[in-house]
Structure formats: structure tokens, C-alpha cells
C-alpha positions as CSV (number, residue, x, y, z in Angstrom):
1,M,288.2,149.5,132.5
2,K,287.7,151.3,129.0
3,K,291.6,150.4,128.3
4,A,290.9,146.5,129.6
5,I,288.1,146.6,127.0
6,G,289.6,147.9,124.1
7,C,292.7,145.4,125.0
8,I,290.3,142.7,125.1
9,K,288.7,144.2,121.6
10,K,292.1,144.3,120.0
11,V,292.4,140.7,120.8
12,L,289.6,139.6,119.5
13,D,290.0,141.8,116.3
14,H,293.4,139.7,115.5
15,P,292.3,136.8,113.5
16,F,294.6,133.9,115.1
17,A,293.2,134.8,118.5
18,L,289.5,134.6,117.4
19,C,290.7,131.1,116.0
20,V,292.0,129.9,119.4
21,G,288.8,130.6,120.9
22,L,286.8,129.4,118.5
23,A,288.9,126.1,118.1
24,I,288.7,125.4,122.3
25,L,284.7,126.5,121.9
26,L,284.1,123.6,119.4
27,N,286.4,120.8,120.9
28,L,284.7,121.3,124.3
29,I,281.4,120.7,122.2
30,I,282.9,117.9,120.1
31,E,284.3,116.0,123.6
32,T,280.9,116.7,124.9
33,L,278.9,115.3,122.3
34,A,281.0,112.3,122.2
35,R,281.0,111.8,126.3
36,Q,276.9,112.4,125.7
37,T,277.1,115.1,128.9
38,L,278.7,118.7,129.0
39,T,280.0,117.1,132.7
40,G,282.1,114.9,130.6
41,G,283.3,117.2,127.9
42,I,284.7,119.5,131.3
43,K,285.9,116.7,132.9
44,F,288.3,115.9,129.7
45,L,288.9,119.4,129.8
46,F,290.4,119.7,132.9
47,G,291.2,116.0,133.3
48,S,293.6,115.8,130.3
49,P,294.1,119.0,129.5
50,A,297.4,118.3,127.2
51,V,295.3,116.3,124.8
52,F,292.4,118.5,125.1
53,L,294.7,121.7,123.9
54,Y,296.7,119.4,121.3
55,N,293.1,118.6,120.1
56,S,292.0,122.0,120.0
57,L,295.6,123.0,118.1
58,I,294.2,120.3,115.5
59,I,291.1,122.0,114.7
60,F,293.0,125.7,115.2
61,A,295.2,124.6,112.2
62,T,292.1,124.2,110.1
63,L,290.7,127.6,111.1
64,A,293.7,129.6,110.8
65,I,293.7,129.2,106.8
66,S,291.0,131.8,107.0
67,I,293.3,134.4,107.1
68,L,294.2,133.7,103.2
69,F,290.6,134.7,102.4
70,R,288.6,137.8,102.0
71,R,285.4,136.2,103.1
72,R,286.7,135.0,106.6
73,V,283.4,135.1,107.9
74,F,282.1,132.6,105.7
75,Y,285.2,130.3,105.8
76,L,285.5,130.1,109.6
77,V,281.4,129.2,109.7
78,I,282.0,126.4,107.0
79,V,285.2,124.8,108.8
80,S,283.1,125.2,112.2
81,M,280.3,123.8,110.7
82,I,282.3,120.6,109.5
83,W,283.8,120.4,113.0
84,L,280.5,120.6,114.4
85,A,279.0,117.6,112.0
86,L,281.6,115.5,112.9
87,G,280.9,115.8,116.5
88,I,277.1,115.6,116.0
89,T,277.6,112.5,114.0
90,N,279.6,110.8,116.1
91,G,277.6,111.4,119.4
92,V,274.6,110.2,117.3
93,I,276.5,107.2,116.1
94,L,277.5,106.2,119.8
95,S,273.8,106.9,120.8
96,N,273.0,103.7,118.5
97,R,276.4,101.7,118.4
98,M,279.6,101.5,120.8
99,T,282.1,102.4,118.1
100,P,282.7,105.9,117.2
101,F,282.8,107.2,113.5
102,T,285.5,107.0,111.5
103,V,286.2,108.2,107.9
104,Y,285.4,104.3,106.9
105,D,281.8,105.0,107.7
106,F,281.8,107.5,104.5
107,Q,282.4,104.1,102.6
108,S,279.1,102.7,104.5
109,L,276.7,105.3,103.8
110,K,275.0,103.3,101.1
111,D,274.7,100.6,103.6
112,G,273.7,103.1,106.2
113,F,270.8,104.6,104.3
114,S,269.3,100.9,103.7
115,I,268.9,100.5,107.2
116,V,268.4,104.0,108.4
117,T,264.4,103.4,109.0
118,N,265.9,100.2,111.4
119,Y,267.2,103.2,113.4
120,F,264.9,106.1,113.2
121,S,261.1,107.0,113.0
122,T,260.0,108.6,110.3
123,F,259.4,112.0,111.9
124,Q,263.1,111.7,112.8
125,I,263.9,111.2,109.2
126,V,261.7,114.0,107.9
127,L,262.9,116.1,110.1
128,G,266.7,115.5,109.2
129,C,266.0,116.1,105.7
130,I,264.1,119.7,106.7
131,C,267.0,120.4,108.8
132,I,269.5,119.3,106.0
133,V,267.5,121.8,103.5
134,I,267.3,124.9,105.9
135,L,271.4,124.2,106.4
136,I,272.2,124.6,102.7
137,A,269.8,127.7,102.6
138,A,271.7,129.0,105.2
139,I,275.2,128.3,103.6
140,V,273.9,130.3,100.5
141,L,272.6,132.8,102.4
142,L,275.9,133.3,104.0
143,W,277.7,133.2,101.4
144,L,275.5,136.1,100.0
145,K,275.4,138.4,103.2
146,A,278.6,137.7,105.2
147,P,281.0,140.5,105.2
148,K,284.4,140.7,103.4
149,K,287.7,142.1,104.4
150,K,287.9,145.6,102.6
151,D,291.5,145.8,102.6
152,K,293.4,143.3,100.2
153,V,295.1,140.3,102.0
154,N,298.6,140.1,102.0
155,Y,298.8,136.8,100.5
156,K,302.8,136.3,101.2
157,V,302.8,137.2,105.0
158,N,299.5,135.1,105.7
159,A,300.9,132.0,103.6
160,V,304.2,132.2,105.7
161,A,302.1,132.3,108.6
162,V,299.8,129.6,107.7
163,L,302.6,127.3,106.9
164,C,304.4,128.0,110.3
165,V,301.0,126.7,112.1
166,I,301.0,123.9,109.9
167,A,304.5,122.9,110.9
168,A,303.7,123.2,114.3
169,V,300.9,121.1,114.3
170,F,303.4,118.3,112.8
171,G,305.9,119.0,115.0
172,I,303.9,119.1,118.4
173,S,302.2,115.9,117.1
174,G,305.8,114.1,117.2
175,L,306.4,115.6,120.8
176,A,303.0,114.5,121.8
177,I,303.7,110.9,120.5
178,K,307.2,110.7,121.8
179,F,306.1,111.5,125.3
180,N,303.1,109.6,125.1
181,V,300.3,112.4,125.4
182,V,298.6,110.4,122.7
183,D,298.8,107.2,121.4
184,T,299.4,105.6,117.7
185,Y,298.0,102.2,118.7
186,F,294.1,101.9,119.0
187,P,293.4,98.5,120.5
188,N,289.8,99.8,121.5
189,L,288.7,102.3,119.3
190,A,286.1,103.7,121.7
191,Y,288.8,104.1,124.5
192,A,291.2,105.4,121.8
193,Y,288.8,108.5,121.2
194,R,287.8,109.0,125.1
195,D,291.5,108.7,126.0
196,N,293.2,110.6,122.9
197,G,290.3,113.1,121.4
198,V,287.9,112.6,118.7
199,P,289.6,115.4,116.1
200,Y,293.1,113.3,116.5
201,C,291.8,110.0,116.4
202,F,289.2,110.5,113.4
203,I,292.3,112.1,111.4
204,N,294.3,108.9,112.2
205,T,291.6,106.8,110.6
206,W,292.2,108.6,107.7
207,M,295.9,109.0,107.4
208,N,296.6,105.5,108.8
209,I,295.3,103.0,106.1
210,G,295.8,99.2,105.6
211,V,298.9,97.4,107.4
212,S,302.3,99.1,107.9
213,K,305.2,97.6,106.1
214,P,307.5,95.9,108.9
215,D,311.2,97.5,109.6
216,D,313.0,94.3,108.5
217,Y,311.0,93.1,105.6
218,S,312.5,91.0,103.5
219,E,311.8,87.6,101.1
220,N,314.1,85.6,103.7
221,G,312.3,87.2,106.7
222,I,309.0,86.0,105.5
223,K,310.1,82.4,104.4
224,S,312.3,81.9,108.0
225,I,308.5,82.1,109.7
226,F,308.2,78.4,108.5
227,T,310.0,75.5,108.0
228,E,311.3,73.7,105.1
229,E,309.1,71.2,105.2
230,E,306.0,73.7,105.7
231,L,307.1,75.7,102.7
232,A,307.3,72.4,100.6
233,T,304.1,71.2,101.4
234,T,301.3,73.3,102.9
235,V,302.1,76.9,102.7
236,G,300.8,78.9,99.9
237,K,300.2,75.8,97.5
238,T,297.7,75.7,95.2
239,E,298.4,72.3,93.3
240,G,299.2,69.0,94.7
241,V,297.0,69.1,98.0
242,S,294.5,66.4,98.1
243,G,292.1,65.3,100.8
244,E,289.4,62.4,100.9
245,N,286.5,61.9,103.4
246,K,286.6,65.2,105.3
247,P,283.4,66.4,106.9
248,N,281.1,69.3,105.9
249,I,282.1,72.3,107.9
250,I,279.6,75.0,108.8
251,F,280.5,78.5,110.5
252,I,277.5,80.5,111.8
253,Q,278.2,83.9,113.1
254,L,275.8,84.9,115.6
255,E,274.5,88.8,115.3
256,S,275.3,90.6,118.5
257,L,275.1,87.3,120.7
258,M,276.5,87.2,124.2
259,D,275.8,85.4,127.2
260,P,273.1,88.3,129.1
261,L,273.4,86.5,132.6
262,T,277.0,87.8,132.6
263,L,275.7,91.1,133.0
264,K,276.0,92.6,136.7
265,D,273.1,94.9,136.7
266,I,269.9,93.1,134.5
267,E,268.1,90.6,135.8
268,F,265.8,88.4,133.6
269,S,262.6,85.9,134.2
270,E,264.6,83.1,132.7
271,D,267.5,82.0,131.0
272,P,267.4,83.6,127.4
273,I,270.0,81.0,126.0
274,P,269.3,77.6,127.7
275,N,270.3,75.7,124.4
276,L,273.5,77.7,123.7
277,R,274.6,77.5,127.4
278,K,274.0,73.6,127.2
279,L,276.3,73.3,123.8
280,Y,278.8,75.6,125.8
281,S,279.0,73.0,128.6
282,E,279.2,69.7,126.4
283,T,281.1,70.7,123.7
284,S,284.5,72.4,123.0
285,S,284.2,76.1,123.8
286,G,285.5,78.9,125.2
287,R,285.9,82.9,124.9
288,L,286.6,84.4,121.6
289,T,288.3,87.9,121.4
290,V,286.7,89.5,118.3
291,P,287.8,93.0,116.8
292,S,284.8,95.3,117.5
293,V,282.2,95.9,120.3
294,G,278.5,96.9,118.9
295,A,279.6,96.9,115.5
296,G,281.9,95.6,112.8
297,T,280.6,92.3,111.7
298,A,282.0,92.4,108.3
299,N,285.2,92.7,110.5
300,T,285.4,89.4,112.5
301,E,283.7,87.8,109.3
302,F,287.2,88.7,107.6
303,E,289.5,87.6,110.8
304,S,288.0,84.3,111.1
305,M,287.8,83.5,107.3
306,T,291.4,84.6,106.5
307,G,293.4,84.0,109.7
308,M,294.2,88.1,109.4
309,S,294.2,90.3,112.4
310,L,292.5,93.5,111.9
311,K,294.9,95.1,115.0
312,F,297.6,95.8,112.1
313,F,294.6,97.3,109.8
314,G,294.4,100.9,110.1
315,P,292.1,102.0,113.2
316,G,288.5,101.8,112.3
317,E,289.2,100.1,109.1
318,Y,287.2,97.6,107.1
319,P,289.0,95.5,104.7
320,Y,285.8,94.6,102.9
321,K,285.7,98.2,101.9
322,N,289.1,98.9,100.2
323,I,291.9,96.0,99.8
324,M,289.2,93.1,99.6
325,L,287.7,95.2,96.5
326,E,290.6,95.2,94.6
327,S,292.1,91.8,95.3
328,T,291.8,88.3,96.4
329,C,293.3,87.3,99.7
330,E,294.1,83.5,100.8
331,S,291.4,82.1,102.8
332,I,289.9,79.1,104.5
333,P,287.5,78.6,101.5
334,Y,290.1,78.9,98.8
335,N,292.5,76.5,101.3
336,L,289.6,74.4,101.2
337,K,288.9,74.1,97.4
338,Q,292.4,72.8,97.2
339,I,290.9,69.4,98.4
340,G,287.5,69.5,96.8
341,Y,285.4,71.4,99.5
342,G,282.5,73.4,97.8
343,T,282.4,76.8,99.4
344,H,279.4,78.8,100.2
345,A,278.4,81.8,101.8
346,I,275.0,82.4,103.4
347,H,273.5,85.6,104.7
348,N,269.6,86.5,105.8
349,H,270.4,90.0,105.0
350,R,271.1,92.3,101.6
351,G,273.8,91.0,99.6
352,V,275.2,94.2,98.9
353,F,275.6,95.0,102.1
354,Y,279.3,95.8,103.3
355,G,279.6,94.8,99.8
356,R,279.6,91.0,100.5
357,N,278.4,90.5,96.7
358,E,281.9,91.6,95.4
359,V,284.4,90.7,98.5
360,F,283.0,87.5,98.5
361,P,284.5,85.9,94.8
362,N,287.9,87.5,96.2
363,L,287.8,85.0,99.2
364,G,287.0,82.0,97.3
365,Y,283.3,81.3,97.5
366,D,281.7,79.1,94.8
367,T,278.3,80.8,95.8
368,F,276.8,83.4,97.7
369,T,272.9,83.0,99.2
370,S,271.5,86.5,100.4
371,V,268.0,87.2,101.4
372,E,267.3,88.1,97.8
373,Y,267.5,84.3,97.4
374,M,265.2,83.1,100.3
375,N,261.6,82.6,100.7
376,N,259.5,82.6,104.0
377,V,261.9,84.9,105.6
378,G,260.3,86.5,109.1
379,R,261.2,90.0,110.6
380,T,261.3,91.4,114.1
381,P,259.8,94.2,115.0
382,K,262.6,96.5,114.1
383,N,262.5,94.9,110.7
384,W,265.6,92.5,110.9
385,E,265.7,89.3,109.1
386,K,264.8,86.2,111.7
387,D,267.6,83.6,111.7
388,N,265.1,80.5,111.7
389,V,265.1,80.4,107.5
390,L,269.1,79.6,107.6
391,T,268.7,76.1,108.4
392,G,267.1,75.2,105.2
393,E,269.5,77.4,103.4
394,I,272.7,75.7,104.6
395,I,271.3,72.6,104.3
396,D,270.3,73.4,100.5
397,A,274.2,74.7,100.1
398,M,275.3,71.2,101.3
399,E,273.4,69.7,99.1
400,S,273.8,71.2,96.0
401,T,277.4,69.6,95.6
402,K,278.5,65.9,95.7
403,G,281.6,66.4,98.0
404,P,282.3,68.1,101.3
405,D,281.2,71.7,102.1
406,Y,282.1,74.7,103.8
407,V,279.4,76.9,104.4
408,Y,280.1,80.3,106.2
409,T,276.6,81.7,107.5
410,I,275.9,85.3,109.0
411,S,273.1,85.7,110.8
412,V,271.3,88.9,111.5
413,Q,268.3,88.6,114.0
414,G,270.2,90.1,117.1
415,H,270.7,93.1,115.3
416,G,270.3,96.8,116.9
417,K,268.8,99.0,117.0
418,Y,267.4,98.0,120.3
419,P,264.4,100.0,121.5
420,T,264.0,102.1,124.4
421,E,260.3,101.8,125.1
422,Q,258.1,98.7,125.3
423,V,257.7,97.0,121.8
424,L,257.0,93.7,122.8
425,E,253.8,93.2,124.1
426,D,253.7,89.6,125.5
427,P,257.3,88.6,125.6
428,E,258.6,85.1,126.6
429,I,261.3,86.4,128.3
430,T,260.8,89.7,130.8
431,V,263.7,91.8,132.4
432,T,262.8,92.0,136.1
433,S,265.7,94.1,136.9
434,A,267.5,96.9,135.3
435,P,268.9,100.2,136.3
436,T,266.8,102.5,134.3
437,E,263.2,102.0,132.3
438,A,265.4,102.6,128.8
439,L,267.7,99.7,129.6
440,K,264.9,97.8,130.6
441,W,263.0,97.8,127.5
442,Q,266.5,97.6,125.7
443,Y,267.7,94.3,127.0
444,E,263.8,93.0,126.9
445,Y,264.0,93.3,123.4
446,Y,267.4,92.1,122.8
447,A,266.6,88.9,124.8
448,N,263.5,87.8,123.4
449,Q,265.4,88.2,119.7
450,I,268.7,86.1,121.1
451,H,265.9,83.8,123.0
452,E,264.3,82.8,119.4
453,M,268.0,82.6,118.0
454,D,269.0,80.3,120.5
455,K,265.9,77.9,119.5
456,F,267.2,78.5,115.9
457,V,270.7,77.0,117.1
458,A,268.9,74.0,118.8
459,D,266.5,73.2,115.8
460,F,269.7,73.5,113.5
461,I,272.0,71.1,115.6
462,E,269.1,68.7,115.8
463,A,268.9,68.7,111.9
464,M,272.5,68.0,111.9
465,S,272.3,65.1,114.2
466,Q,270.1,63.3,111.7
467,Y,272.2,64.5,108.5
468,D,273.7,61.6,106.7
469,E,277.3,63.2,106.6
470,D,279.8,64.1,109.0
471,V,279.2,67.9,110.0
472,V,281.5,70.1,112.2
473,V,279.5,72.7,113.5
474,V,281.2,76.4,115.1
475,M,278.9,79.2,116.5
476,Y,280.2,82.5,117.9
477,G,279.1,85.9,118.2
478,D,280.4,88.5,116.0
479,H,280.2,91.4,118.8
480,L,278.6,92.2,121.7
481,P,275.3,94.3,121.3
482,A,275.4,98.1,121.0
483,I,273.6,98.9,124.4
484,D,274.9,101.7,126.7
485,N,275.6,99.8,129.9
486,I,278.0,97.2,128.5
487,S,281.2,97.9,129.7
488,D,284.1,95.8,130.9
489,E,283.2,97.2,134.2
490,N,279.3,96.0,133.9
491,L,280.5,92.2,133.1
492,K,281.2,89.6,135.1
493,D,284.1,86.6,135.2
494,G,286.8,89.0,134.2
495,R,285.3,89.2,130.9
496,I,285.7,92.1,128.5
497,T,283.9,93.9,125.7
498,Y,285.6,92.4,122.9
499,Q,284.8,88.7,124.0
500,T,282.1,86.6,122.7
501,D,281.6,82.9,123.3
502,Y,282.1,80.1,120.8
503,F,281.4,76.3,120.5
504,I,282.5,73.2,118.2
505,W,280.4,70.6,117.8
506,S,280.3,67.5,115.7
507,N,277.5,64.7,114.8
508,F,281.0,62.2,114.8
509,G,282.1,62.4,118.1
510,L,284.9,65.2,118.5
511,E,286.7,65.5,121.5
512,K,286.2,68.1,123.8
513,E,288.3,70.5,124.2
514,D,288.2,74.1,125.8
515,K,290.2,77.0,125.0
516,D,290.2,80.6,124.6
517,L,290.9,81.8,120.9
518,C,290.9,85.2,119.2
519,S,288.7,85.2,115.8
520,Y,291.6,84.8,113.5
521,Q,292.7,82.0,115.1
522,I,289.3,79.8,115.4
523,G,289.2,78.9,111.4
524,S,292.9,77.0,111.8
525,E,291.8,75.8,115.2
526,V,288.5,73.8,114.3
527,L,290.7,72.7,110.6
528,D,293.5,71.4,113.1
529,R,290.9,69.2,115.1
530,I,289.7,67.2,112.0
531,G,293.2,67.1,110.5
532,I,293.5,69.7,107.9
533,T,296.6,71.6,107.6
534,N,297.0,73.4,104.0
535,G,297.4,76.8,104.0
536,T,299.5,79.6,104.7
537,M,297.5,81.2,107.8
538,V,296.4,77.7,108.8
539,T,299.4,76.4,109.2
540,F,301.1,79.5,110.9
541,H,298.5,79.9,113.4
542,Q,298.7,75.7,113.8
543,N,302.4,75.4,114.3
544,H,303.2,79.0,115.7
545,R,301.1,80.2,117.8
546,D,303.7,79.8,120.7
547,D,306.6,81.4,118.7
548,E,307.9,84.1,120.8
549,N,307.6,86.5,117.9
550,Y,304.0,85.5,117.2
551,L,302.3,88.5,116.5
552,E,305.2,90.3,114.7
553,E,305.3,87.3,112.2
554,L,301.7,87.7,111.9
555,H,302.0,91.2,110.6
556,A,304.7,90.4,108.4
557,L,302.5,87.8,106.7
558,Q,299.6,89.9,106.4
559,Y,301.9,93.0,104.7
560,D,303.5,90.7,102.2
561,M,300.5,88.7,101.4
562,L,298.3,91.6,101.0
563,Y,300.3,94.5,100.2
564,G,304.2,93.4,99.7
565,E,306.0,91.5,97.3
566,K,304.0,88.2,97.9
567,Y,307.5,86.6,98.9
568,I,305.3,83.7,100.7
569,Y,304.1,83.1,97.3
570,D,307.3,83.2,95.0
571,G,306.5,86.9,93.8
572,K,303.0,86.3,92.3
573,N,299.8,86.1,93.9
574,P,298.1,82.6,93.3
575,W,294.6,83.3,94.0
576,E,292.2,84.0,91.2
577,P,288.7,85.4,92.1
578,A,286.1,82.8,91.9
579,D,283.5,82.4,89.5
580,M,280.7,83.2,92.2
581,K,277.0,82.1,91.8
582,M,274.3,84.2,93.7
583,G,272.2,81.7,95.5
584,V,272.2,77.7,95.2
585,K,269.0,77.1,93.6
586,E,268.9,78.0,89.8
587,I,266.0,81.0,89.4
588,K,264.2,80.2,85.6
589,I,261.7,81.4,83.6
590,D,259.4,78.3,82.3
591,S,256.7,79.8,80.4
592,I,255.2,83.7,80.1
593,V,251.5,83.6,79.8
594,K,248.9,86.4,78.8
595,I,246.0,86.5,80.3
596,G,243.3,89.2,80.0
597,D,245.9,92.3,79.2
598,K,248.1,91.0,81.9
599,Y,251.5,89.1,81.5
600,Y,252.4,85.9,84.3
601,I,255.7,84.7,84.2
602,K,255.7,80.9,85.6
603,G,259.2,79.5,86.7
604,Q,260.9,78.0,89.8
605,N,262.5,79.7,92.9
606,F,261.1,83.3,92.4
607,T,261.5,85.3,95.7
608,E,260.0,88.7,96.9
609,Y,263.2,90.5,95.2
610,S,262.5,88.6,91.7
611,K,261.8,91.4,89.0
612,V,260.9,91.2,85.4
613,N,264.3,92.7,83.4
614,L,263.3,93.8,79.7
615,D,266.8,95.0,78.3
616,G,268.1,95.9,81.7
617,E,264.8,97.6,82.5
618,I,263.4,96.7,85.7
619,L,259.8,96.4,85.3
620,D,257.1,96.8,87.9
621,T,256.4,93.2,89.2
622,V,254.0,91.3,91.6
623,Y,255.6,88.4,93.4
624,L,252.8,85.6,93.5
625,G,254.8,83.1,94.9
626,P,258.1,81.0,94.1
627,T,256.5,79.7,90.7
628,I,254.8,83.0,89.5
629,L,255.3,86.7,89.0
630,G,252.7,89.4,87.6
631,L,253.4,91.9,85.6
632,E,251.9,95.3,86.1
633,E,253.3,97.1,83.0
634,K,251.9,96.8,79.3
635,V,254.6,95.4,77.3
636,D,254.8,94.9,73.5
637,P,254.1,91.5,72.5
638,D,257.7,91.5,70.4
639,D,259.4,92.5,73.6
640,V,258.0,89.3,75.6
641,S,260.4,86.8,74.6
642,K,263.3,89.1,75.2
643,M,262.1,89.2,79.3
644,K,264.5,87.7,81.7
645,V,264.2,87.8,85.8
646,S,266.6,89.3,88.0
647,Q,267.1,89.5,91.8
648,V,266.9,93.1,92.8
649,D,267.5,95.0,95.8
650,D,267.2,98.9,96.2
651,N,267.8,99.0,92.5
652,E,270.7,96.8,92.4
653,I,270.8,93.8,90.4
654,L,272.4,90.7,91.9
655,G,271.5,88.3,89.5
656,T,269.7,87.7,86.1
657,T,268.2,84.3,84.4
658,E,269.8,83.3,81.2
């Protein structure tokens, strides 16, 4: 017995043996957190042992570097904490949405902090801050107190050992990919994390960025996708394209909209979306395959605006967070501007969310009206802006120009997190049957939000039916809601979680034609219905959807237009950033008056986000109405003439009066 104990102790004293055991333990914890149960983690261990061990090897490689340090304990604890942080963060995110944690979420930290109160209570936020402080203190204490290796580190031998471990990881990775132990293409990110392991998938979202270069990429290959006539008349052209008497085109992307009656195990007191259901049956409609589930609004936007598919970008990538901040991209707004359209984006939420205020000029928008430029905005119990404000904003956008308009509208009312306890005291729609109490309250809240959205849709269609110009309206859900029991198995009629519904309505009698589409096809489909054909992706989807190599050609075009040599444009990007204006109504100061010892600013189109700006400093301002602001701070009379009004959200200035 003593001899056996001695052998075990000797093995544990070896640093690599310790790292192996720690890696397996960490991986089990990470996968358990991803699956929300210990049983799920153990099933993954024994059900997919090769995948589990491969992910453990990845963790082991990061731990093995500890042999290069005398403070090995400190290093091992810090690296273990990083892996645990990954697992915990992924678990928390999966409890609030349906897509797992990716490296791109770091790019959205600012957006996340801006809506953290929508997801967590004040107590939870305070508790989290306390835990962070304790963690920092523990790290400092560990640095001071953790033991150091007494004898010297043999850096040459240990460095060779570490390099051998890293080489082994790369070699085994190649074998794992070759023999299909793990996947390299993630059509469903949630399933990819489930089947391939969290560490491998997370690293993939870090290393796999942008659109990959096709193997046979060449100028001849790109241009051979199109006919000579298409190249001469519509593809990539910025001049010589004209059009008259075109209808207004309105896209409305409805947040987290789904047909709740397609759920197998949830029943409602009445249909939450009767108006939408009527529109689905009477107009051109079908199922729309979108790039994400439970989150990723901006990616559905990107697909429908540009005709590009997210499946060719890195897993979990948001083009809004990288390439679209750096470069323009041909889009439907750019194409329609060529034939005299005004182009407008509208979103009843923060203008800086997903960086839209910086991205939309690179997509060709003339104006962007965010919530900071809106008045009379109602809010849900979870503090999301209600959608009924959008009708007036869309009409204002159309009336801001003389010609036809393209208006892309992003709603937000249906957004989660959906409460697991009763929030609505007297709801119009109730859940009459649900598997659990928590799901009952989640769906009851959700059903009532989309019921209000449904009323907005009916009111908007009624307004457009009375509008004195031709109008085409396209509406669809951006993705399914982030509710725990939504899965392919729980949906009726052969639906999948990556499908929402759409309809196309007009006030001039477009013929009904039903078909299922992808979100990167819907823009070109709508333009085809009304006879608009100019644009690279528009032409491609309208004329080449039945090509044998359709997806390969789409991949090649996306690479060429965004990352390649731009052969389709003869080598030069022709799209210049738009001189985009925030809001369609001019915010202006008419006069500044002093009453007592306070100043009041009189003007036009102020909102709750209007603040007095003095030489770049935002002053304490009180919103008193759309025509008057009150100034709480004392100001030198000589500075009064220099005061301006800015639209400010979270200390970020979106626009300032002249």
C-alpha cells in the first residue's frame, strides 16, 4: 500500500501529470456549465470521448507552459481561472440566449453593459461586482503567498517539452479534422459547441475570421459568374442606371418574432398574432432561413441588406464589428440610391448598439433615426422600447424626401430576457399549458409583447393602405426568441429553429407568390417583384439562384467584394461612405432665455436625449418638452451664445446642432 501511495505521489509531483488531471477536470466543468447539468457533462465525456479528450488536450497545452515558470502554482491557478471564466460566461450567456459565447462577444462588451439591467437584477449586478473585487484581491494575495519552485528552471529542456506539446496539439488537430472527430464548418453555432466542445469552438471563433479565399480565385473566375450583358448593365455599376415611378420600399425586421402556435408543448388562451397570421395567408409569404437563433439581430440585417451570407464568415462573427467598420460594402441602399431613392434606417433603440451609427454610412444610408431622435417612446416591463412608435417615424422618413424611399426598420419590443416569474398582472394573452412554471411566465410575457407588435403591424399596414404613394412592405422575424425549450424537436410542421416567417404586402396589388427564402435572398426577391435589377448581389440572386455552383459562386463574390482584389469592380471599390445624417427632423435652437437664475433653451424636435453642449462639455439638462430644455447648471453669460444641443446616450454624442 505504501509503495502504491508513493507511486501516486510521484506521478502527481510530475508537473505534466498534474496538468493532465487539471485539464480533464476543467474541461468537465466547462462542458457541464455549457449543458447546464452535471449529467450533461458526464454524458459528453463518455458519449464523445475522443472529442472530450481532444478539448482536454487544448487546455493541457495552455497549462503545460507552467513548467517555464518558478511560480507554477500561480500560473496554473490564473490559467485555470481563465478557462473557468470561459465556462461560466458561456453558461450564463446560454441561460439568456440560444447562441454560445464567442470571441466576438468581447467586441460587444459596451453594448452588453448598456443593457445589463434588462437581464439582471440590481442585487445580481452588485453581487457580481463584489465577486470581481474579491477575485482581484485573491489574485494579488496568491501572487504574494503562492509557493515558488526552489531549484532553478531548466529553460532549454522545458522549452523543448512545451514546443513538443504545442506541436502535438497541432498534429492531433489535423488528424481530428481529417477523420471528422471535429468539424470545421459550423452552420449551427449552438450545435457546434455541443458536438465539438467549448474550448475548440471558442478558439475557432478567434482564429477563423472573415471570408476565406476560394481555391480557384481569379478575375476570370469572378466575372464568369455573370453573363456579358449582366456585367455591362447591372453588376457593380454606379453610373448610368435610372428608374422612374418606383414604389417606396419598407423593410421591417421584427425582434424575436416567431409563430407561437408552432410550439408543440405550449398553449395560449388565444392566438397572439392574428393580424400577422392573416397577412401571411393573404400576401406573398413563406419561411425565412436566418443566420442565428436567440440573438444576432445585426447579422440578419446584414444578410438582408447586402445579399451576403454569414455562413461564409467565421463562426459567430459579426461583420458590423470588424469589416463594416473599415470598409464600405455594396448593398441594396447603395443600389437604390443609383435610381433616385432616399435611403433611411430606423431603430427604436440606441444608435450605438452594434455600432450602427458607424456602420450604416458604409452601407449607403442617407439618414439613421435611432431612439435618441424619437419622442413618446413607450417601454415594456423589461425596459425595451415598444414598436408602435415606428409608424410615425417611417412616415416621417418617407416624407423627408421628394422621390421614392427605401426604409429599413429594426424593431426591439420582442427582445428578451423573458422573465421566469409573473410580471404582467392582467395580461391580454395567458398561457394555459406549459411544461414548467418558469416557461409559463416566459411565454406569457413573450406572447403579450408580440401581441402588441401584432397590433403595431396591423396599424402600420392600415396607414400604408391610405398612403398616397405606392408602397411595398416586407416584414419578418430576425430570429427566434431565446427561450429554453425552443428546439427543432419542439416545433411543428417540420420547422427548424433557424426559420422565421415573412410576408410581402403592397398597396397596389402585387400578385401573391409564396416561397421559402434565406434572409440573404429576400432583398433581391422583393426588388425582382417590382422590376428593379441593378446591383451585383441583386443580379446574382435574381438570375443565378438555380446555378449548380450557386453557393460556391456566392462565396467567391463575397470574398472578392470585401476582402479580395475587387475584380467585379475592375479592381477599385466604387462605393463611397454616405454622408449620413442622424434623424430626419432638424433639431435646432430658436432662442435662449433666462428666467430668474436659470436658462431655458427654446427650439424644435428636442427629445429626452437632448443635452446642452458647451464647448464639448455636456451640461446637466432637463427635458421639458420637444420645444424646450432647462439648464440646471450655472453658465457664464458670455458663454450662452456658444451653447448647442447634442443628442447624447451614455455619454456618447450622436449629433450636435450647428
